[in-house]
Residue, then its C-alpha position, 0 to 999 in steps of 0.5 A: m479549505a486546505q490546512a497545515s497539520a496543526q490547523i486540522s481539527p482533532s476529529a479530522r485528524e482522527a479520520v485521516c489517521e484511521a484511513l492512513n492506518q488502513g493504508v499502512a496495514e495493506t502496504v505492509v501485507a503487500t510488501m511481504l507478499a511481494q517479498n515472499f514471491h520474490w523468494n519463491v518464484t521459479g520457472m522461465g520468467f524467474g529473472p524478470l519476475h524476481a527483479l519486479f517483485q524486488t522493485m515492488y517490495e522495496d517501493h512498498f517498504v519506503a511507502q509504509d514508512d511514509l504513510a506511518e510518518r504522516i500519521k505521526a505528523l498528524d499526532g496520531h498513533a501508527e499501528g505497528q502490530l502485524s496481527a492487527m494489520l493482517a486483520r485489518s487488511k483487505i489483502a491476504e498473506h500467501d504461503g508462497h506456494a504458487k506458479a509464477e502466473a498465480m503470483v502475478s495475478t495475486l500481486l495484481a489484485a493486491q496492487e488494485t486494492l492498494a490503489a483503491t485504498m489510496a484513492g479512499i485515503s485521498a478522499v478522506a483527506e480532501e474532505n478534511g482539508d488535509l492537502l498534504t495527506q491527499d497528495l501523498a495518497i494520490g502519489r501512492a495510488r499512481t504508483h500502485e496503478k502503475f505496478a498493476w499495469i505492469l503485472r497485468a501486461h505479464l498476464r496478456 
């Protein structure tokens, strides 16, 4: 049964917040990954890739805040240490030394990981009757799948 945040049990909130913190960690790492590549991309595809990478990191910056604020709405603790996020994330940081095609491939893998993580958050939220978190996660999964599609198109 769908419930408002106040009606969700403490154990359910804990499970949802744990999943959301995973999403925050991966979103933060992906944000920096896209910004790093935005700064460092070169070559014939510079213009469109520079703009695409900026669109991605700006989207992700807003998303990490939305995810963290949902944790707070559930009375959880939004983890904010970069070292903890890097340790938790399935997305690795990058030094930015790469050709444009490798940057696109790396960001594609990150977007696919984020889409899967958001789908996982949605499932945890559904299991715990948290329709609002489920909706947030589904929306984010759609966004990451769209970015993945756009990146994949650059590689064909």
